[in-house]
N, C-alpha and C positions, 0 to 999 in steps of 0.2 A: 512380575515377570520380567527377565532382564534379556533383550535381545541384542545380539551383535551383528551390526551390518558388513556387510563384507566390504573390505580394504579395497578389493579389487574386481571391477567388471570387466570380463573380454567379451567383446561384441565380435560378430562374424560376417565381414563384410562382402560377400559373394555375389554372384548372379541368381543365386538360388537360395530358398531359405530351407537350413536345416532344421527339422523338429529339435525345440529343446526338452529334455526330459529331467523330472524331478525325481530323485531318489530319495524317499524319505526314510531317515535311519532313526528309530525310536517314536515316541518316548522311551518305550521298554525292550530291550535288545540283549541278547548275551554280550555284544560287543564290549558294552560298557556295564560297569559297576553299579550305577545308577539311573535315573531316569533324567533323560535330556533329548533334544530334538535337534539333530541335522538335518538340513534339506541341501540336498547335491541337485544343482541344475548342471545338466549335462548335455552336450551336442556329439551325437555319437557315441565314443566311449570316452571323451574327453571332457573333464569337469571345467564347466566356465564359471561357476558361483557357486557361493557355498553360503548359506543362513545358519546361525547357531542361535536356539532359544534353549535359556536355562531358566530356572526356577522352580521345578517342577517338585522339589524336593525342600522348599523353604520352610523350615520349622521355627523362625523366630527365636533363634538360640540366644542371640545377643542381646534380645530383650527380656528372656527368660533369666539370663544373668544376673540382672539388676535386682532381681527380688531373690537371689539366693547368697547366702555366705560364701565366702571366700573358700571355705573349705570344700561347699558344695559345688562351686564353679568348676571346680577342678571333675569333680565326677560328671559333670554337665559337657564341659566340651572334650572329652573323651569320647563322647560318643558321635560328636561330628562326624567322624569317619571310623567304619570298623576294621578298615586294614591300617590306616595310620593311627591306631587309638591310643598311642604315647606321645605322637609328635604335638596334640594341640595342648596335653596337661605339661608338657616341656615348655613350652612358647608361654603358657599361662602362669606359670610358678614364675618362670623367668621375668614377666611384666610386674608381677607384683612384688619380686624382692628386688627389681627395679625401683619400684616407687618407694618401698621401705626401706633401703639400703641394707638388706639382710646378708649376712655373711654364712653361706653352707658349708658346713662339716666336710671336709676333704674327703671323707669314704664316701658319703652321700653322692660326691659328684661323680666319683668313678662308677658309682651304682647307676647314674642317669645315663651315663655314656653306654654304657655296657647294653642297658634296656633299648637306648635308642638305634644303637646297631644291629643288635638282632634283629628290631624290627626292618632295619633295612633289608637286611638278609632275606627274610622271609617275603618283604614286599616285592623285591626283585626276584626272586624266585617266582613269586606268583605271576609278574609282567610276564617274565621269558616264557612261562608255560603257556599263556594266553597266546601272546606273538606265533608261538609255534601252532598252535589250534588254528589261528586267522589264516596262515599260509598253508593249511593242510598238512603240517607235521603233529601230527596227534601224539605220536610217540614222545616229542619233547616235551607236550603238554604233560601227558602222565609222569614222565621221568622227572619234571622240574617240580611238580607239587608233590612227589614222593619224597625227594630231597626236602621240601619244606617243612614236612611232618616234624623230622627230629627239632627243628628250631621252635615249633610251637610245642612240642614236649617239653622242651627247655623252660619255655614261658610260664606251662601249667607247673612246672616242678620248682621254682622260684617263687611265681606269682600267685599261684593257684588258679589262674586262668591262661587259656589260650588265646584269648583277645580282651581288650578292657583289663589292663593290668591292676590297675588302681595303684601304683606305686608312686605316684609322684605327690607331694604335698610342699605347701609355701615353708620354706626355710630347710628343706630335705627330702627325704623318702620314707614311705610307711614302712617296708621292711628291709631288714639286711638280707645281703647274701650269704649266706653261711660258709664258713672253710670247707665243710664236708660238699659243698655242692661246686666247689669251683675245678676239682678233678673232672667231673661229668660235664659242664660245661665247655672246658678245654677239650675234650674229647671229641664232642659235638661239632665245634667249629674245626678240628683238625680233619674229621670225618668229611667235612664239607669240602675241603680243597682237593682232592681230586675228583670230584664230582664238579667243581666250579673249571677244574682243567678241563673236564671233559666237554662241557659246554662250551669253553672258550676254543676248544680244537674245532667242535662242531661247527659253531660260527664263522671261523677264520678260515676253515678248509673247505667248506661245501660249497660248491661252484652254484648251487638253486637258490642257497639263501644270498649269496652273493648278487645273483640276477634278480632277485625279488626286492631285497634291501638297498643296495648300491645306487645312488643317484634318483633317489624315491625319496618323494616328500622332504626335500633340502631347504633349510633356513639357513642363511646366511648370518655373521655375525651383525650386520645393521638390523636385520630383521630381529635379531633378539635384543638389541637394543632399542629399537622401534616400539616392541611391544613389551619391554621389561620382563622377558621370558626367565625365568629360574630353572636350577638344579639341572638334572642330566639332560633336559632340552637344551638349556643354554651352554654346558659345558661340552655337548656334542660339536658345537659350534664354534669351538675354541675358546669360550669364554672362560675365564678363569674365576668363577665365581660360586662362593660356597660360604655360608655364615660360619660353620664351624672353624673356618680359617680367618675369615675376613672380621669377625667379632667373636671370638671364642668365648665358649659358654662351657659350663659341666667340667669334664677333663680332658677336653680336646687340646687343650695348649698344653697338657702334660705329659702326652704320650705322643709318639712317631707315629705319622702317617702323612699320606701325599694325596692331594686333589687330583683326580683323573679327569683328564681332557682329551678330545678328539678334534679334528680341525673341519670335516668334510661335512658335519651338519645334516647329514641323510638319516634315513632309519637304521642303517648299518651302524652309522658313529653311534646313534643313541643307544643300540644293542649292546655293542662295545662297552662304551662307559658304563652299561648298568652291571656288565660282567665282570669288568676289572675295580669297580665300586666294592665288589663282595670281597675282593683280597683286602683292598685297605678295611673294612668293617672287621673282617676276621683280625688286623693287625691291630686294630684299636681294641677290639675285646681282649685281646691276649694281653695289650699292655695294661689296661685296667684291671685284669684278674691278677697280672703279677704286684700291681701294687697295693690292691685288698691285701694280699698276705702279709704286707707290712705296716700298712696304714690301719690303726684301729681308731677307738673312739666312737662317738657319736655319730648318730646319720640323722639327725634332727635339730634344728636350732631352737623350737619349741616358741614360737612366736607367738606373743599374747595380742597383739593388735596392731592395726593397720593405718598408719597415721594419713591426713589429707595430701593430697599428690596425684601425680599421673605417672603412669611407668609404660614401657614397651619391654618386651620379650620375643625373641626371634628364635626359631629353630630349623636346622635343616634337616626337614623331613625326607622321606625317599623320593619325592616330587619336586622338591624344593624349598625354599622358605615359606615358612608358615609364620604369621605374624600377630601379634595380640597386643594391645594396646587397653589400659584401663585406668580410669578415674576413678579417686577415693576420696569422700567428703569426711573422712574419721570415724563413718560408722564399719558395720561389720559385713557390709556388703558393697559392690561396686554403684557409684551411680552413673557411668557409661562402660560400655564393654564394644571393643570392635574385634572383628578376626577378618584376616585376609588369608585364604591360603592359597598353594600354589598352583592349584588348576584355573585359578581366577586369572592369572596370569599367562598360563601357557596354553589354555585351549583355545583363545582369539588367533594363537599363530597359526591354527588350520587353515585360515583364511590365505595365508601364504603358501603353506606346504602340500594341501590339496588342489587349491585350484590350479590349472594348467596340467593335470596329472591324470592318470588313467583312472578309470572309476573302479578297475579291478583292484587298483593300488589303494583306493580310498581307507579300505577296512583295515589296514595295517599303518596306514600314515596316520589316521585319526587315534589310533591304540599308540601309537610311538611316544606320546608326551606322557602315558602312563596316567589319563584323565583319571579324576576324583571328582565326581560332580555334586556328592550331598555335600563337599566342602562350599562347594560354588554355588552342578548337575550332572535321542538313539536316532536310525538314517531314513531318508524316502527318496524312488526316482519316478518322476512324474512327467508325462509325454506333454505337452504344451498344444501339441494337433488336437484337433477335435478328436474325440474319443481317447482320452488319456489311458495311457500305459502305465501301469505302477509298477516298481521293484521294491522288496523289501530290505530291510537290514541282513535279514537272513541269506536273501537272494546275493547280495554283497559279499559276504565271507565265502558263499560257492563260487560267485565267479575267482576270487581272490585264490579260493583253493584249487580250482581248475587251470589257473594261470599256472601254478605250479606244477600240476599235472603236466601240463604241454611242455614246460621247461625241462623236467625231468625227461620225457620221451623225446624231446630234440637233443638234449645233451647226451643220452645214452648210445 
C-alpha cells in the first residue's frame, strides 16, 4: 500500500489547545469512483493536515501483462479503468508501435482520435454531474448524466459496447467506422453543442457556483511543477501541457484544435477547462469524420511479430497523460510492462489544495482533480481529544451541500 505523507504540516501556536479532528473519507464512499482513504485532520473548520492511502485496488496488472500475448495485453489494460477504458489501450498500442517502428494506416489514426475524444466527452460530463451533486446541485447532476447517454449510445453503435470498446490493436483498429454511421455521430455531437452552452452559461453566470468554486482548492504553477500534475489539473493553473500537442499521435496533428488553459488554478478554473475542452473534442471529432469521408484503405497494418527492444506510449486521457512502457525479448509477450496513470500524479496535489481550506470545501476540492484510483486508488474526521468524534465522508458531502444552501439563502 502506498502512503503519501503530507507535504505541509500546519501547527497552531496559541495559549490554548484546539482539539484536532480527523475526518475519514473512505475507503468506500460515493465521492470517489474507487476505494482509497483520505484522512483529514482539522482544527475547527480548517483542514490542517491530509494523509492519503492508496493501494486498495491493486490487481497486479503489470505482472499479469508479462504472461499475456501483446494482443491480450490490450484487453487487459482496457480494464485498468472503467471510465477511461480506451485511454490505456491507446497508450499501450502506441508503446508497442514505438518499439517495433510500426506505421499505422491513416484511416485507423482518425478512428483512434474519434474514440479517444468521445471518451473525453462522456468523462467530462460524468465529472460535471458529480461536481453538481457534491455542492447540492442535483439538477446539474441529472442533466449532465442525461446528456452523457447519447455519447454512450454512439459507442454502442460503432463498437458494440458502452464501455470497454475493444477498438485498439497493435498496428491499427479492430473495427471501421462505416460511412452510414458518420451522419449519426455528427448529429450527436452537434446536439451536444447547445447542452455545453447551457452548462457553460450556468457555471459562468451562477453566483453560487462562483462562491463555492472561486478561490477554493488553488494550485499555483509552482505547485503543478513540484508535483508533476497533468491534464486539466495542470491546464487550469496556466500550464500548457497536453500530449496531443506536445507529442502528437493518432490524428491529433492532422486536424485543427486548441489546448484550453485557465490561470487561476482553483476549482472554478478546473470546471471551466473541462467544459471548454468539450468544444475542442467536438472539433476534433468533426475534423476526423470529414477526413474519413475521403481517406479509405486499410485500418490494420497486420503486424506479424514484435522484435526485441523497448518502447513508450502516451495518451492524453480525460484526466491527463497516461504513460505505458514495454520491453520485448522478441517473443510474443512482454518481459516488462509499466503503467503510470494521470491520477498517480494528480492525487498528491490535494496536499496543497485541501490543506488550509474549509472542511466544507474538502469534498469538491478532492473531486476537482477528477481522481480515478483503480489506475493508481475515501474520507474520515477524528477528534483527537478524549472521546473522539468521527465524521464520515457522507457527512462531508452534507456539509458541502449545506454551505451551498446557506449561500443561496444569503444571496437571495
